[in-house]
C-alpha positions as a printed Julia matrix, in Angstrom:
494×3 Matrix{Float64}:
   0.12  -12.12   11.44
   2.51  -15.04   12.01
   6.12  -13.92   12.32
   9.5   -14.55   13.96
  11.8   -11.69   15.02
  15.49  -11.9    15.99
  17.01   -8.75   17.5
  20.84   -8.82   17.84
  20.81  -12.41   19.09
  23.99  -14.19   20.18
  24.18  -17.72   21.59
  26.87  -20.24   22.47
  27.04  -23.49   24.42
  30.44  -22.44   25.76
  32.62  -19.37   25.47
  35.04  -21.34   23.25
  32.48  -22.21   20.59
  30.15  -19.33   19.56
  27.19  -20.58   17.51
  25.16  -17.49   16.56
  26.52  -13.94   16.75
  24.5   -10.71   16.49
  21.67  -12.17   14.39
  18.9    -9.77   13.37
  16.15  -10.7    10.9
  12.38  -10.88   10.52
  10.42  -13.8     9.04
   6.8   -13.42    8.0
   4.19  -15.82    6.56
   5.44  -18.37    4.02
   8.32  -20.8     4.08
  11.93  -19.88    4.8
  14.71  -22.34    3.95
  17.32  -22.55    6.72
  20.63  -23.75    5.26
  24.28  -24.09    6.23
  26.98  -26.68    6.8
  26.5   -29.46    9.35
  27.15  -28.24   12.88
  26.87  -24.49   12.19
  23.77  -24.14   14.37
  20.67  -24.69   12.21
  18.93  -26.9    14.78
  20.12  -24.56   17.54
  18.44  -21.64   15.78
  15.18  -23.6    15.68
  15.45  -24.14   19.44
  16.05  -20.42   19.92
  12.74  -19.81   18.13
  10.89  -22.32   20.33
  12.42  -20.78   23.46
  14.17  -24.01   24.49
  17.46  -22.08   24.33
  17.3   -18.51   25.69
  19.76  -16.23   23.86
  22.88  -15.03   25.67
  22.38  -11.56   24.16
  19.41  -10.02   22.35
  15.85  -11.2    22.04
  13.69  -13.63   20.06
   9.96  -13.09   19.69
   7.14  -14.75   17.78
   3.75  -13.49   16.66
   1.07  -13.87   17.75
   2.51  -13.94   21.29
   1.57  -16.67   23.72
   1.2   -19.44   21.11
   4.27  -21.69   21.1
   5.91  -22.66   17.81
   5.71  -26.34   16.83
   9.0   -28.1    16.06
   9.37  -31.39   14.17
  12.82  -32.73   15.06
  15.05  -34.68   12.67
  14.79  -37.91   14.63
  11.61  -39.96   14.62
  12.44  -42.57   17.25
   9.48  -42.19   19.59
   5.73  -42.54   19.25
   4.64  -39.29   20.91
   1.31  -38.4    22.48
   0.5   -35.83   19.77
   0.94  -38.5    17.08
  -1.38  -40.86   18.96
  -3.96  -38.1    19.36
  -3.7   -37.34   15.64
  -4.14  -41.03   14.78
  -7.31  -41.59   16.77
  -9.05  -38.22   16.34
 -12.04  -38.44   13.98
 -12.58  -34.73   13.48
 -13.22  -33.99    9.79
 -10.03  -31.94    9.29
  -7.93  -34.59   11.03
  -9.39  -37.38    8.91
  -8.75  -35.3     5.78
  -5.12  -34.72    6.82
  -4.53  -38.43    7.44
  -6.05  -39.26    4.08
  -3.92  -36.68    2.27
  -0.76  -38.29    3.71
  -2.1   -41.86    3.27
  -1.83  -42.68    6.96
  -3.69  -45.62    8.52
  -4.15  -45.44   12.34
  -3.9   -49.23   12.57
  -0.26  -48.99   11.52
   0.61  -47.3    14.82
   0.12  -50.65   16.55
   3.44  -51.72   14.93
   5.29  -48.43   15.36
   8.61  -50.14   16.12
   8.59  -51.81   12.7
   7.49  -48.75   10.72
  10.15  -47.3     8.45
  11.57  -43.86    9.36
   9.8   -42.49    6.28
   6.41  -43.7     7.56
   7.12  -42.28   11.01
   8.13  -38.93    9.48
   4.74  -38.58    7.76
   2.98  -39.26   11.07
   5.15  -36.7    12.84
   4.54  -33.89   10.33
   0.86  -34.73    9.9
   0.37  -34.37   13.67
   2.07  -30.96   13.5
   0.16  -29.67   10.48
  -3.3   -30.67   11.68
  -3.16  -28.11   14.49
  -2.41  -25.28   12.0
   0.25  -23.67   14.25
   1.16  -20.04   13.64
   4.88  -20.93   13.51
   5.98  -24.36   12.25
   9.61  -25.51   12.28
  10.73  -28.57   10.31
  14.17  -30.15   10.62
  14.98  -32.28    7.53
  11.36  -33.26    6.75
  12.09  -35.31    3.6
  14.73  -37.58    5.1
  13.72  -41.21    4.46
  10.75  -40.38    2.23
  10.19  -42.17   -1.06
   9.07  -40.13   -4.06
   5.34  -40.73   -3.51
   5.48  -39.86    0.2
   7.61  -36.84   -0.58
   5.05  -35.53   -3.1
   2.25  -36.02   -0.57
   4.19  -34.13    2.06
   5.12  -31.22   -0.24
   1.47  -30.8    -1.23
   0.46  -30.64    2.44
   3.22  -28.17    3.3
   2.33  -25.86    0.41
  -1.16  -25.5     1.88
   0.24  -24.24    5.21
  -0.49  -20.5     5.72
   1.62  -19.63    8.76
   5.29  -18.73    9.24
   7.31  -21.81    8.39
  11.04  -22.52    8.69
  12.47  -25.65    7.09
  15.98  -27.03    7.49
  16.73  -29.21    4.48
  19.43  -30.46    2.11
  16.71  -31.33   -0.42
  17.24  -28.78   -3.2
  14.02  -29.76   -4.95
  11.99  -29.21   -1.77
  13.64  -25.82   -1.19
  12.9   -24.78   -4.77
   9.26  -25.88   -4.56
   8.45  -24.56   -1.12
  10.57  -21.63    0.06
  10.33  -17.94   -0.75
  13.4   -16.79    1.22
  16.61  -18.38    2.49
  18.28  -17.9     5.86
  21.92  -18.95    5.72
  24.18  -19.59    8.72
  27.93  -19.38    8.08
  30.78  -18.46   10.43
  28.32  -17.66   13.21
  26.39  -15.16   11.08
  22.77  -15.58   10.04
  22.0   -13.76    6.78
  18.59  -13.55    5.12
  18.44  -13.74    1.32
  15.46  -13.35   -1.01
  14.39  -16.34   -3.06
  14.78  -20.09   -2.69
  18.11  -21.86   -2.28
  19.31  -21.78   -5.9
  18.7   -18.03   -6.25
  20.13  -17.26   -2.81
  23.17  -19.48   -3.4
  23.96  -17.61   -6.62
  23.6   -14.29   -4.8
  25.83  -15.08   -1.84
  28.51  -16.68   -4.02
  28.52  -13.54   -6.2
  28.83  -11.41   -3.05
  31.63  -13.64   -1.78
  33.55  -13.33   -5.06
  33.17   -9.53   -4.9
  34.7    -9.59   -1.42
  37.54  -11.82   -2.65
  38.21   -9.48   -5.6
  38.18   -6.41   -3.33
  40.48   -8.19   -0.87
  42.91   -9.03   -3.7
  42.85   -5.41   -4.91
  43.54   -4.14   -1.38
  46.42   -6.6    -0.97
  47.95   -5.32   -4.22
  47.58   -1.71   -3.04
  49.05   -2.7     0.32
  52.07   -4.27   -1.37
  52.6    -1.19   -3.58
  52.32    1.24   -0.64
  54.67   -0.9     1.45
  57.23   -0.96   -1.38
  56.86    2.81   -1.91
  57.42    3.47    1.8
  60.47    1.23    1.77
  61.89    3.02   -1.28
  61.29    6.42    0.34
  63.06    5.34    3.52
  66.04    3.99    1.59
  66.23    7.21   -0.45
  66.26    9.32    2.73
  68.95    7.1     4.27
  71.04    7.4     1.1
  70.78   11.21    1.16
  71.8    11.29    4.82
  74.75    9.05    4.08
  75.75   11.17    1.08
  75.55   14.39    3.12
  77.68   12.82    5.87
  80.27   11.65    3.33
  80.5    15.15    1.79
  80.99   16.74    5.2
  83.68   14.23    6.14
  85.55   14.78    2.85
  85.22   18.57    2.8
  88.55   20.44    2.62
  89.67   23.2     5.02
  89.29   25.8     2.27
  85.5    25.13    1.91
  83.63   28.29    2.58
  81.29   28.38    5.56
  78.57   30.01    3.45
  78.64   27.25    0.89
  78.39   24.62    3.64
  75.48   26.41    5.25
  73.59   26.56    1.96
  74.13   22.84    1.34
  73.0    22.01    4.85
  69.85   24.07    4.41
  69.0    22.45    1.12
  69.53   19.02    2.64
  67.27   19.83    5.58
  64.51   21.09    3.25
  64.76   17.95    1.15
  64.58   15.73    4.23
  61.5    17.58    5.52
  59.77   17.12    2.16
  60.77   13.48    2.13
  59.45   13.07    5.67
  56.07   14.5     4.62
  55.94   12.08    1.66
  56.81    9.14    3.93
  54.17   10.16    6.45
  51.52   10.37    3.7
  52.56    6.95    2.37
  52.59    5.51    5.89
  49.07    6.84    6.59
  47.81    5.37    3.32
  49.43    2.02    4.12
  47.88    1.97    7.6
  44.42    2.74    6.16
  44.73   -0.02    3.56
  46.03   -2.49    6.16
  43.08   -1.68    8.42
  40.68   -2.46    5.56
  42.54   -5.68    4.74
  42.36   -6.83    8.38
  38.66   -5.98    8.55
  37.81   -7.99    5.42
  36.28  -11.36    6.29
  36.15  -14.01    3.58
  33.89  -16.96    4.25
  35.82  -20.13    3.5
  34.2   -23.12    1.85
  35.1   -26.03    4.07
  35.97  -29.48    2.89
  37.69  -31.13   -0.03
  37.75  -34.25   -2.15
  37.4   -37.56   -0.29
  37.83  -41.13   -1.47
  37.01  -44.62   -0.22
  40.11  -46.76    0.26
  39.82  -49.84   -1.96
  41.5   -53.24   -2.28
  40.3   -55.93   -4.72
  38.33  -58.7    -3.03
  39.88  -62.16   -3.1
  36.59  -63.8    -4.07
  33.99  -63.26   -6.79
  30.85  -63.39   -4.61
  30.78  -61.29   -1.46
  27.18  -61.97   -0.41
  24.57  -64.6    -1.08
  21.08  -64.73    0.42
  18.34  -67.26   -0.32
  15.71  -67.0     2.38
  12.77  -64.97    3.67
  13.08  -61.4     4.93
  11.33  -61.41    8.3
  10.53  -58.4    10.51
   8.79  -58.75   13.86
   7.9   -62.35   13.07
   6.21  -61.31    9.81
   7.5   -62.5     6.44
   7.83  -59.51    4.12
   9.05  -61.34    1.02
  11.42  -64.07   -0.16
  14.81  -63.16   -1.6
  17.3   -65.07   -3.71
  20.13  -62.64   -4.45
  23.9   -62.43   -4.68
  26.45  -59.61   -4.77
  29.65  -59.85   -6.81
  32.8   -57.9    -6.03
  32.18  -55.19   -8.65
  28.37  -54.95   -8.45
  26.87  -51.5    -7.92
  23.27  -52.05   -6.83
  20.47  -49.73   -5.8
  17.7   -51.22   -3.64
  14.43  -49.4    -4.29
  10.83  -49.65   -3.12
   8.16  -47.75   -1.21
   8.53  -46.76    2.44
   7.92  -49.86    4.53
   8.58  -52.27    1.66
  11.54  -53.79    3.52
  14.61  -52.18    1.94
  16.47  -51.67    5.21
  15.41  -55.09    6.47
  16.83  -56.73    3.34
  20.08  -54.81    3.76
  20.44  -55.96    7.37
  19.69  -59.58    6.44
  22.36  -59.41    3.75
  24.98  -57.94    6.08
  24.19  -60.48    8.82
  24.61  -63.31    6.29
  27.93  -62.04    4.92
  30.94  -64.34    5.32
  33.6   -61.77    4.46
  35.68  -60.09    7.23
  33.88  -57.31    9.08
  36.69  -54.83    8.46
  36.18  -55.22    4.7
  32.6   -53.9     4.95
  31.49  -50.34    5.64
  27.86  -50.41    6.79
  26.17  -47.05    7.32
  22.69  -47.27    8.83
  20.06  -44.79    7.67
  19.44  -43.24   11.07
  21.91  -42.04   13.68
  20.56  -41.76   17.21
  21.84  -39.23   19.72
  23.56  -42.08   21.57
  25.17  -43.29   18.3
  26.5   -39.78   17.7
  28.12  -39.62   21.14
  29.52  -43.14   20.71
  31.16  -42.27   17.38
  32.77  -39.21   18.95
  34.05  -41.19   21.95
  35.56  -43.76   19.58
  37.48  -40.97   17.86
  38.65  -39.44   21.15
  39.96  -42.84   22.27
  42.09  -43.35   19.15
  45.89  -42.99   19.22
  46.97  -39.52   18.14
  48.06  -40.55   14.63
  44.81  -42.41   13.94
  42.75  -39.61   15.47
  44.51  -37.08   13.25
  43.81  -39.18   10.16
  40.11  -39.57   11.01
  39.64  -35.9    11.84
  41.41  -34.93    8.6
  38.78  -36.95    6.75
  36.05  -35.27    8.81
  37.48  -31.9     7.74
  37.44  -32.98    4.08
  33.76  -33.84    4.54
  33.18  -30.24    5.61
  33.05  -30.36    9.42
  35.17  -28.36   11.85
  37.35  -30.93   13.7
  38.22  -28.59   16.57
  34.63  -27.6    17.3
  33.48  -31.2    16.88
  35.96  -32.58   19.42
  34.79  -29.94   21.92
  31.14  -30.81   21.35
  29.08  -32.77   23.85
  26.46  -33.77   21.27
  27.34  -33.8    17.56
  24.56  -32.94   15.14
  23.19  -35.87   13.09
  25.09  -34.6    10.06
  28.36  -34.31   11.99
  27.85  -37.8    13.44
  27.32  -39.17    9.95
  30.61  -37.61    8.79
  32.44  -39.11   11.77
  30.95  -42.55   10.99
  32.07  -42.26    7.36
  35.55  -41.1     8.4
  35.94  -44.01   10.84
  35.18  -46.43    7.99
  37.22  -44.72    5.28
  40.66  -45.49    6.63
  40.96  -49.19    5.74
  40.45  -50.84    2.32
  36.85  -51.97    1.8
  35.5   -54.69   -0.46
  31.88  -53.65    0.05
  30.05  -50.44    0.88
  26.55  -50.89    2.33
  24.96  -47.45    2.53
  21.39  -46.91    3.75
  20.28  -43.38    2.86
  23.85  -42.01    3.16
  22.81  -38.44    2.32
  20.42  -38.17    5.28
  21.44  -35.18    7.45
  24.39  -34.26    5.21
  24.71  -30.69    3.97
  24.67  -30.03    0.23
  28.44  -29.69   -0.34
  29.04  -32.95    1.55
  26.52  -34.77   -0.64
  28.44  -33.64   -3.71
  31.74  -34.85   -2.2
  30.19  -38.2    -1.28
  28.91  -38.58   -4.83
  32.39  -38.0    -6.24
  33.91  -40.47   -3.77
  31.41  -43.17   -4.78
  32.11  -42.54   -8.45
  35.79  -43.22   -7.81
  35.25  -46.33   -5.67
  35.96  -49.61   -7.51
  34.49  -52.17   -5.11
  30.95  -53.47   -4.57
  28.2   -51.05   -3.56
  24.76  -51.69   -2.07
  22.81  -48.43   -1.87
  19.43  -47.36   -0.58
  18.62  -43.77   -1.49
  15.68  -41.59   -2.45
  18.11  -39.28   -4.24
  17.49  -40.36   -7.84
  20.3   -38.19   -9.23
  22.83  -39.82   -6.89
  21.59  -43.35   -7.69
  21.73  -42.78  -11.44
  25.35  -41.65  -11.23
  26.83  -44.28   -8.9
  24.83  -47.5    -9.53
  24.12  -49.57  -12.63
  21.65  -52.18  -11.32
  18.38  -51.82   -9.4
  16.66  -54.34   -7.16
  13.07  -53.18   -6.73
  11.13  -54.61   -3.79
   7.49  -55.31   -4.51
   4.83  -57.25   -2.66
   5.76  -60.45   -4.49
   9.52  -60.1    -3.95
  12.53  -58.58   -5.7
  12.55  -57.76   -9.4
């Protein structure tokens, strides 16, 4: 039987930044959704399963032993040997797999001009055709249009092994997964059900912890006040006894004084026992308060800085869209200062190419445009981080505050050697958010972002008053933040 077992696994890249702590869980056949904020260690956990990262403590094992898991990374930059073998193998099952994903081997001859969505189908098709016992997918639906996404989901649902999928695609998680593994604050917790069910369960558990913590804090405050009152009462009695002794006349009888002293001593002993009981209760409550860990939801509301453009038309383009010397289509379009436009079309239709042609043809100042490409390479991620580190302290603080609002941990990020794609995307957005923009040009902005960050981005775009050019396969996002659609077809833009 296909399975993955974690036994008290801990892992960190450095002692200052623990990633996974004391993780124990078992995954059997079927799909598990692996979720968590950007940078918490989802991709790291996949590499622990493959054996690329040996754990610092504990053990990771897969069944059946000896057969390595197959991992499909987020990035699809390179044409790998397994994709080429998949393309030119004419075994019946291989041909059937290519057909199910609508893949044409001839297209590999122009790999560099294929869209990321087309490359992603090739990558996952090459993984599925070997029917691995353990299959790991990192953001498989990034870049895919609705048709390609449906083809992929159908293929993944036919997989019979132990599958783990990292995704921010709630629809995919609902369709595909039967359990959810969540990473938060270094802890990996397994929940039954797909994301929506698991999310409801862990939020309910979190609120129970918060309510219990609040109750304990109230008890702690009451016990602390009671102990303080008891101490003050004892001090008052001591002071009163001392005053009586000092004011006693020479005719006071020794017997009467002895009786009073005895009564006072008995009262103080009883008071001492009460204070000790209250102190013990307070210490027990305080210990429970200190042991209570409440997972914090990172992030907050963000907004794009805006200043009205000083011209009506920001972009005009009347020419052919050419890629690799091949004319894709002719375009005659313009963008006004308040236009909110979605560019749609199938994978490979030329959406990104049109966006780049438009940006290259723009005559407005570069600092008035925020252009976010759909894919962030590992080198891009390191470059973004180095740009932040080189900023003056005030500017760096402002950018990292925005990164924190987007849900990343600024301290851990600045210590990182290689930000995750999602973290890099947040840094890129934060670098562009600080100055007023006339135009936002966003190519698949939700790629690699965790679910809370997508919701914050959506709210920020709703509040932005300038021009917006958007490519996205997230229909819900597009419907909320755009009011015009340019659809790319074979005969041009409609």
